[in-house]
DOGUNU-807819 format. One record per residue: y, x, z of N, C-alpha, C in turn; residue in one letter. Coordinates in steps of 0.2 Angstrom, whole numbers, plus 5000, padded with zeros to 4 digits. Each point is the difference from the previous one (the first is absolute). Layout:
<recs>
YXZYXZYXZa/...
</recs>
This chain:
<recs>
499450045000500649965000500650045000m/500649984997500650045000500350005006p/500550045001500450005006500549945000h/500049965006500549955000500550015006f/500650004998500550015005500649955000l/500349995005500649955001500550045003k/500650004997500650045003500249975007t/499849945002500149985006499550025006t/499550044998499550025004500350065004d/499850005007500350065004499850074998a/499450004996499850074998500150014993d/500449964997500150014993500350074998f/500550035003500250064998499550055000d/499650015005499550055000499549994995s/499849944999499549984995500250024992r/500749984999500250014994500150084998f/500250035006500150084999499350034998t/499549975004499350024998499849994993q/500249944997499849994993500450054996i/500650015001500450054996499750075000l/499650015005499750075001499350004998g/499749954997499350004998499950054995l/499550045000499950054995499549974995k/500349984994499649964995499650044995r/499950065001499650034995499550055003e/499550024997499550055003500450065000d/499850055004500450065001499550065000s/499650004995499550065000500450074999p/499750055003500350065000500050034993d/500449984996500050024993500450064998v/500550025004500550054999499750064998d/499550025004499750074999499650004993a/499749954999499649994993500550004995a/500549975000500549994995500450074999v/500150045005500350065000499550054996a/499450005001499550044997500049984992a/500049934999500049984993500650034996i/500649995003500650024997500050084999i/499750045005500050074999499550024994d/499449965000499550014995500349994993d/500449954999500349984993500550054999v/500450025004500550054999499750074998r/499450025003499750064998499650004993r/499649945000499550004994500249954995r/500649965001500249964994499549954998g/499950004993499649954997499350005003d/499750065001499350005003499949965006a/500550015005500049965006500149934999a/500449984996500149924998499449984997v/499750034996499349984997499549995005i/499950055004499550005005500149945005e/500649995002500149955005500049934997l/500150004994499949934996499349985000t/499650054998499349995000499749985007a/500350045005499749985007500249935002k/500749995000500249935003500049944995f/500050024993500049944996499450004995d/499550045001499450004996500150004993r/500550044998500250014993500150074998l/499650024995500050074997500550004995e/500550055001500550014995500150074998l/500350014994500250074998500850005000r/500350064999500750004999500349964994p/499649994995500249964994499949935001d/499649985006499949935001500449975006t/500450045003500349985006500549944999l/500350004994500449954998499749954994a/500149945000499849964995500350024993f/499649994995500350014993500349944998t/500450014995500349944997499549954997e/499550034997499449954998499749975005a/499950035006499649975006500549945002e/500650015001500549955002500049944995i/500050024994500049944995499449965001e/499450035001499449965000500049965006a/500350035006499949965006500549945000e/500650014998500549955000499949944995i/499550024995499849954995499649955004a/499750015005499649965004500449955004r/500650015001500449965004500149934997v/499949945004500149944997500749984998p/500249964995500649994998500549975006e/499749965004500449975005500250055005a/499650055002500250055005500550054996e/499950014994500550054997500749965000r/500049944998500649975000500349995007e/499650005005500349995007500350075002a/499650064998500350065002500650024996l/500149974994500650014996500649975003e/499849935002500649965004500250045006l/499550025004500250045006500450064999a/499850044995500450064998500749984998a/500149954996500649984997500549985006e/499749975005500449975006500250065005r/499550055001500150055004500550054997i/499950014993500550044997500749975000r/500149944999500749975000500350005007a/499650005005500250005007500350075002y/499550054998500250075002500650034996h/500149984994500550024996500749995003v/500049955004500649985004500150055006r/499550035002500150055005500350074998q/500150014994500250064998500750025002m/500150055004500750015003500550034995p/500650005001500550034995500250075003e/500250044995500350075002500749985001d/500350045004500749995002500450075000a/500650004998500550065000500749975000l/500450035005500749985001500450075003w/500649994999500550055003500349985006t/499950045005500349985007500850025000d/500349985005500850015000500250075000p/499550055002500250074999499950034993t/499749964996499850034993499350024999g/499649995005499350025000499649954996a/499550024996499649954997499350005003e/499849945002499549995005499549954997l/499450005001499549944998499350025001g/499649964996499350015000499749984994w/499450034998499649974995499349995002r/499649964996499349995001499650024995w/499550045001499550024995499349995003t/499549994995499349985002499650075002p/499549995004499550055001499750014993v/499850064999499750024993499349974999s/499650005005499349985000499849965006a/499649954999499849965006499349984999a/499650015006499349985000499949945004g/499649954997499949935003499350005002l/499849995007499449995002499849935000y/499449984997499749944999499350005003v/499949965006499350005002499549974995p/499450025001499549984995499549955004g/499549994997499449965003500349935001g/499849975006500249935001500849995001l/500350055002500750005001500450034994a/499849984994500350024994500549954997s/500650015001500549954999500550024994y/499949964994500550024994500749985002p/500149955005500749985002500350065003s/499750055004500350055003500250064994s/499650004995500250044995500749984997v/500149944999500649984997500650015005l/499849985007500650015005500250075001m/499550054999500250075001500350034993n/499749984995500250044994500649974996a/500149945001500649974996500750025004i/500050015006500750025003500150084998p/499450034999500150074998500250014993a/499849964996500250004993500749984999k/500249945004500749985000500550065002v/499750035005500550065003500050054995a/499650014995500050054995499550065001g/499549995004499550055001499750024993v/500050074999499850024993499250005000e/499750025005499350015000499749965006r/499549954998499849955005499250004999l/499650025005499350005000499749965006v/499449984999499749965005499350035002v/499950005006499350025003499749945003a/499449994997499649945002499350015000c/499750005005499250025001499649944996p/499550034997499549954997499350015003t/499949985006499350015003499449984996p/499650054999499449994996500249984993g/500650024998500249994993500349934999g/500049965005500349934999500750004998a/500249974995500750004998500349925000v/500650005003500349934999500550004994n/499849974995500450004994500749975001p/500149965005500749975001500450065003l/499750045003500450065003500350044994v/499550014995500250044994500549974996l/499949934999500549964996500750005004l/500049995006500650015004500450064999a/499650065000500350064999500350014993a/499649974995500350004993500649965000r/500049945003500649964999500650035004i/499950035005500650035004500250074997a/499750034996500250064997499750065003g/499550005003499750065003499750054995v/500150065001499850054995499350025000d/499750005006499350035001499749975006k/499449985000499649975005499450055002v/500050025006499550055002499549955004y/499350024999499549965004499850035006r/500450025004499950045006500449965006v/499750015006500349975005500050045007g/500149975005500050035007500550055001g/499950045005500450055002500150064995a/499450004996500050054995500549994994q/500149934999500549984995500750015002a/500149995006500750015003500150085000i/499650045001500150075000500150024993a/499649984995500150024993500749984998a/500249945002500749984997500550045003l/499950025007500550045003500150074998a/499450034999500050074999499850024993y/499749954997499850024993499350034999g/499749994994499450044999500150024992t/499550044997500150014993500049944996a/499749955002500049944996500649955002t/500049995007500549955002500750035002i/500549994997500650035001500349975006h/500450045004500349985007500649954998p/500149955005500549964999500650015006v/500549964999500550015005500049955006d/499749944998499949955005499449964999k/499749985006499449965000500149945004i/499849944996500049945003499449965000t/499949955004499449954999499650015006g/499649945002499649995006499350044999p/499750005006499350035000499750005007g/499450025001499750005006500250055005n/499750015005500250055006500150074997a/499550024996500050074997500650014995f/500249954996500550004996500750005004v/500049965005500650005004500150075004a/499550035002500050065004500250064995a/499849994993500150054995500850004998a/500249935000500750004998500550035006k/499849995006500450035006500050074999r/499450034998500050075000500350034994r/500149974994500350034995500849984999v/500249965005500749985000500450065002f/500550024996500450065000499950044994g/499450004998499850034994500249964994k/499949935001500249954996500349945004v/500349964997500249945004499549955000g/500049955005499549945000500449945001i/499749944999500449945001499949985007d/499449995003500049985007499250015002m/499950005006499350005003499849925001i/499649974996499949935000499449995005a/500149955004499549975005499749944998g/499649975004499749934998500649954998p/499849954996500549954998500149955006s/500649974999500249955006500549954997e/499949945003500449954998500249965006i/500749985001500249965005500349944997l/499849945002500349944998500449965005c/500649984999500449965005500049934996i/499849955004499949944997500349945005a/500349954997500249955004499649934999d/500249945002499749944999499949984993h/500450034995500049984993499550044996t/499750055003499550044997499349964999a/499750024994499349974999499550055003n/499749975005499550055004499550034996p/499749964994499550034996500350064996e/500649994998500350064996500150065005w/500349995006500150055004499350045002v/499549965001499350035001499850044995a/500149984994499750044994500450064999i/500749995001500450065000499850065005d/499949975006499850055005499350044998l/499649964997499350034998500150044994l/500549994996500150044994500150085002s/500350015006500050075002499450025004q/499749955004499550025004499450024996a/499949974994499550024996500050074997e/500650035000500050074998499650055004h/500049995006499750065004499849975007d/499550025003499849985007500650025005q/500450054998500550025005500749974998s/500049954995500649974998500249955006a/500749985000500249965006500449944997q/499849945002500449944998500349975007a/500649984999500449975006500349944998l/500049955005500449944999500449995006l/500749994998500549985006500349944998l/499949955005500349934999500249975006t/500549965000500249965006499649945001p/499549984995499749944999499250015002d/499949995006499350015003499549964996a/500149944998499649964996499850044993d/500550024997500050044993499550065001l/500150035006499650065001499349985001a/499849955003499349985001499749984993a/500449974996499849974993499950064996r/500450055000499950064996499450045002v/499950015007499450035002499349964998v/500049945000499549964998499850014993a/500650004996499950014993499750074998e/500250055004499850074999499250005001i/499849975006499350005001499649964995e/500349954997499649964995500050044994k/500550044998500050044994499550065000r/500050025006499650065001499249994999l/499849935000499449984998499850014993e/500550004996499850014992500450054997t/500450045003500450054997499550064998l/500150024994499550054997500050075004e/500650025003500150065004500049985007r/499649955002500149975007499850055006r/499550044998499850055005500650055002e/500450024995500650045001500549965003i/500249954997500649965003499849975007a/499449985001499849985006500150055006g/499850064998500050065005500850015001a/500450004995500750015001500349955004s/499949934999500249955004499850005007w/499450025001499750005007500350055004r/500150064997500250065004500750015000d/500449984995500750015000500449944998y/499749954998500449944999500449985007g/500649974999500449985005500449944999t/500049955005500449944999500550005006v/500649994999500550005006500449944999i/500049965005500549945000500650025004v/500649994996500650025003500449945002t/500650025003500449955002500449974995r/500250044995500349974994500050064994d/500349984995500050054994500450065001l/500550005004500450065001499650055004a/499649975005499650055004499450034995e/499849964996499550024995500350064996a/500649994998500350054996500150075004a/500149995006500150065004499350045001r/499549965001499350035001499850034994l/500249974994499850024994500350074999s/500650015002500450064999499650065004d/499749985006499650055004499450024996r/499749954996499450024997500250044993v/500649984997500250044994499449994995a/499849944998499450004996500150024993p/499450024997500050024993500249944996e/499749945001500249944996500249955005h/500549964999500349955004500149944996l/499649945001500149944997500449955005e/500549974997500449955004499949934997l/499549975003499849934998500449955004c/500650004999500449965005500549964995v/500349955003500549954996500650044997a/500250055004500650044997499950075000d/499650034996499750075000500650054999p/500549984996500650044999500450025007d/500149945004500350015006499650045005a/499449995000499550045004500050074998l/500050024994500050064997500650045002a/500549975001500650045002500050025007a/499549985004499950025007499550065000e/499750014995499450054999500350074998i/499950055004500250074998499550054998h/499449995002499450044998499449974997h/499950014994499449984996500050034994a/499450024998499950034993500249964994g/499849935001500149964994500149935004a/500449964998500149935002499949954995i/499549955001499949954995500349935003f/500449974996500549955003499749934998l/499849965005499849934998499349994999g/499749945001499349994999499850014993s/500450004995499850004993499950084998w/500150045005500050074998499450045004t/499449994998499450045003500150074999p/499850045005500050075000499750034994e/499449964998499650034994500450004993a/500649965000500450014994500350075000i/500250025006500350075000499550054999g/499449995001499550054998499950014993d/500249954996499850014993500649994995y/500349945000500549984995500749995002v/500150005007500749985002500550054997g/499950065000500550054997500150065005g/500249985007500150055005499350045001p/500150065003499450055000499649975006n/499350014999499649985005499750065005h/500350064998499950065004500550005006v/499849985006500449995005499850045007l/500550015004499950035006499649965005p/499550035003499649975005500050035007t/499649975005500050035006500750005003a/500449955000500750005003500550054997r/499850034994500550054997500549974996s/500049934999500649974997500650005004a/499950025007500650015004500450064997r/499850044996500450064998499850024993f/499649964996499950024993499949944996s/500050014993500049954995499450004996s/499949954996499450004995500250054994g/499550014996500050054994500649974996l/500450044997500549984995500150064995s/500549984995500250054996500350065003v/500349995006500350065004499550055002l/499449985001499550055002499850054995d/500249984994499950054994500650044998f/500649995003500650034999500250045005l/500550054998500350055005500749994999k/500450005005500750005000500350075001r/500450024995500350075000500749995001t/500350035005500749995001500450054996t/500649984998500550044996500650015003l/500350075000500650015003500450054995a/500649994999500450054996500750015002k/500150065003500750015003500550024995m/500649985000500550034997500450055004s/500550034997500350055004500449965006m/500349954998500449965005499549975005n/499549984998499549975006499750055004s/499950064997499750055005500650025005l/500650014997500550025004500149955006a/499949934999500149955004499550005006a/499350014998499549995005499650065002i/500250064996499650065001500150035007g/500750005002500150035007499549965005p/499949945000499649975005499350024999s/499850014994499350034999499950075004a/500550044998500050065003500050005008e/500449965003500049995007499449985003t/499649954997499449985002499550054999l/500050044995499550064999500150055006a/500650015001500150055006499849975006k/500049945002499849975006499250005000s/499750004995499350015000499750074999e/500550055000499850074999499750024994s/500249964995499750024993500550034996l/500150065000500650044998500049994992q/499450014997500050004992500249934998a/499849955003500349944998500749995000h/500350035005500849995001500350054994g/499750064999500250054996500049974992l/499549964999499949974993500649964998s/500349965006500549964999500750045000v/500050055005500650045000500250044994r/499550024997500150054994500349954994a/499949945000500349964995500749985002r/500149995006500649985003500550064999l/499850065001500450064999500250014993d/499549984996500150014992500649954998a/499949945003500649954999500650025002l/500050035006500750025003500350064996n/499650044997500250054997500449984993a/499849944998500349984993500749975002t/500149985006500649965001500650055000k/
</recs>
């Protein structure tokens, strides 16, 4: 049974704090193993990647078969049914249209001293996208990672996607083709992250790695950060729904299960001031779990981490939601816009009962790569900005240097950085000599 809380209960604060602190994923001691894998790939390159792929994915490769050929891709995507192809193309169109609007503008201006100041945005040169294989092989994630990179102007874009036992998801390859990916490698795990970060004879290194993965992938991303950029360390999925008396309990129940079915460690939370609605949603969830295809996974998630909180009102629900800082936040209330104005921390907000979170996973337009584990308190979902760098620009004139240079010299002296001050003083002296 899920956790049931009422904010009027005397022990509510302690129980809610305990729920916030639940460790929702297995924590095997993978760091040492990952460190060894990364070191092996750095030393032996392709040979290490090939051996590790045979060991973990039961797939024998050679350097010339690490990546799919164009002919292989064509053959695989030819298997995709037309309806699924059209759905992917619609999703790609909407994702691209949304992310184009995120492109920032360069700026340049002259300040009152005559100095020219500004910034410009440029893309990373190469990005590597990790796409899980096997049961967790999601073509939608290819679109969500690759399209913002292409919109940003990334020149070289590659995908690493394991194919355990040689099993290929043709939808993943089609999504890569639609999104403009240059190459798809059939390798995964920590060895794929190491290869993307440090490079091998066959796999050229990239500047940034994005995309979800298991504990080994997450640990590898942590270890290579600094050598390359990463998007985030993603944890188990989560959804929080704030609902009032206008909500459809069946819809809310299905929406909560839509994230619970991802992973046994996923978390679904319902916050509502309507105790009757809460009971009806729970009953509907139990009913749905009898027939849901992934009922074992969703049932374990709901049993261990599902949470129902009856609040005094919607304002209190909003405050509690901010403490959770959920990855996905649904507002199934009469006035979702007004309630959204009270929310400060959420990866993505879905406004109104006609906006199921699943729309955001596929065709809404906004990115579905979102901060988890309360990190929405300080971070954002994947965007075009993740593939761009801002470079500041400054150009002093003689007059502007004369106006602000002495202050720079003073501050340099206060920090005992003599050469800093001298670099300014030399120019000021040259200016004074011309007068």
